[in-house]
N, C-alpha and C positions, 0 to 999 in steps of 0.2 A: 345422379346427379344431387349434389347436396350443398344447399347454400352455406357459407361461413359466415363469420362475423365479417372478416375483411377480403372476401372471395367467393369461388363458387370451387367445388372439390368434382370431378369426374372420376369414377373408378367402375371398372370392367373387367370382366373374365372374357375369353376366348377359348371355348373348350373345344378338345378334339381335333386341333389343328398340327402341322408341321412346325408353326411357329414362324418367325421372320427369316428371311432368304438368309443363308450363310452361316447357320447353327450347325451345320455339318451332320444332320440325323435324318432319320425317315420315321422315327417314333414320333407317336402321337403324343401331344402335351397339351394342359390348358396353360393359358398365357394370361397373366395379370397386368393390368396398368392402372396408374394411379396419377392425376393430374391435378395439382392446385394452381389456380388461376388467382392471384393475390393484389391488391390494390397495393402500389400504385401502377404496378405492372410488371410483375413477377411471376414465372411459372416454375413449379418444382415437379418433376415427374420421375416417378419410378415404375420400373417393369421387370418382368422374370418369368421363366418357363417353369413348370412344377409337374409333376407327374399327372398323369391322366387321373382325372376323378378327383384331384385336389380341390377344385372349385366346388364341388358337391359337399366334399367334407368340411370345407370352411363355410358352408352355407351361403357361398358367392359373395364372401366378405373378404376384407385384407388377409392375406396368408402371412405366415411365417417366413421372412426371407429366408433364414437359415436352412430351409426345406427345399429352397430353388434347386432344380437340376443344373441350370445354366442361365446364362443372358441376364443377369439382374445387372441393371444399369439405373444410373442417376443422371437427371440433366437440371442444371438450374439456369434459368434463363432471365434477363431483366431487360426490358425496354425503357430508355430514358430519352424524353423528348429535349432536342436542342435548340428547336426554332419551329414557325409553323410548317406543319409538314415535313420535319426532319427530326430525325432521332437516332441514338445509339443503340445497337442492340448486342448487349454483352450475353455470353453464353459459354457453357462448358458441358461434357459429356463425358462419361466415362463408365466402365464396368466397377463394380464391386470388387475388393481386393481378391475374393474366392473365385470371382467367377471371369477373369481376364487380365491382362497384363499391359504394359507399355503398348504393344504393337496394336492389340484391341483396341485401347483408349484412342491412339493415332488414328485408326480406319473409323472409329465412329465420329471423331472431330472432322474427318475429312468428308464424310457421309454428311454429317451437317452441315459444313460450308457449301457442300453443293445443293442441299435441300433448301437452305436460306436463301441463296442464290436465284433459285426458281422462284421461291416465294416472294421474293423481292420484285423480280419480273413481274407477275401476276398483281400485286399490291399495288406498284406503279401504274399499271394498265388499266385496273379498276379506278384508280384515283383520276387517270385521263378522261375516263368515260364520266365520273362523277363530274369532275370541272366543265366537260361539254354539254352537260344535261342542264337545261334551264333551271327547273326547280326540282333538283332530285330529293327523292323520297327514299328513304330505306326501308325496306319491306321484308321484316323478319319472316320466315316460315316456322313450322314446328320443329325442326331441325336445329333453329337457331336459339331454343331454349337458354343454354348456357349463356350466349352472348347477351341476350334478353335480360337475365337474371343479373348478370355482370354490370351491365349499362344501368339497371335499375340501382343497384348497389352505389354505384359512381353518383349518380344524381341524389340519391338519399344521403350521402356523405356530403356532397356539397351544399346541399340545402342545410344539412346540419350545422357545417361550418360556418356557411353565411350566417344564419340565426344566431350563432355564437360570436360572431366578428360582425357586427352592424356597420361599421365603418371600411371593412373590406371592399375590393371590386369584386363584383360577382365573377364566380368561376364559371367556366363553361364546359358543359358535359357534352360530349360528341362521341358519333360512332364513325367519324371519318379516320380513313386509315392513314398511319403515319409512315413514311419512307425514310 
């Protein structure tokens, strides 16, 4: 996990795995993924499957995507608030041109639509619990380090903007989920 000027980057290798389901092989591979969560609400994600041993050869850093065996995909997502507790979620997902075709693109988009529908159900349920709790307190765990880093960045940028614009109404940094 790396703090960025306007976001947080997550990078990881999963080594010696069969990779995501549907890749059509029993060959063990090293799988790389990287996510950039950027202000104001953009996610950029790359992933791919590489020959077993690639992670070690790269010293567990970013690989050369041209060396990927398969499964190189990119997704771009943006969350745009439209009202209190309402937002638009824009997304695209598809394979790199050397690692897929329109059929795979369509499969990935259908999979994302299903996953986001499931996410929406969970987020709305969490919001109902928060709304029914007299004094809700967000209690991050060690596993929420990325969210904590991102929330601190938002708070810092709000403070800096408020300091630069003393007549502006104070912005509100919150951890409340939007649906």
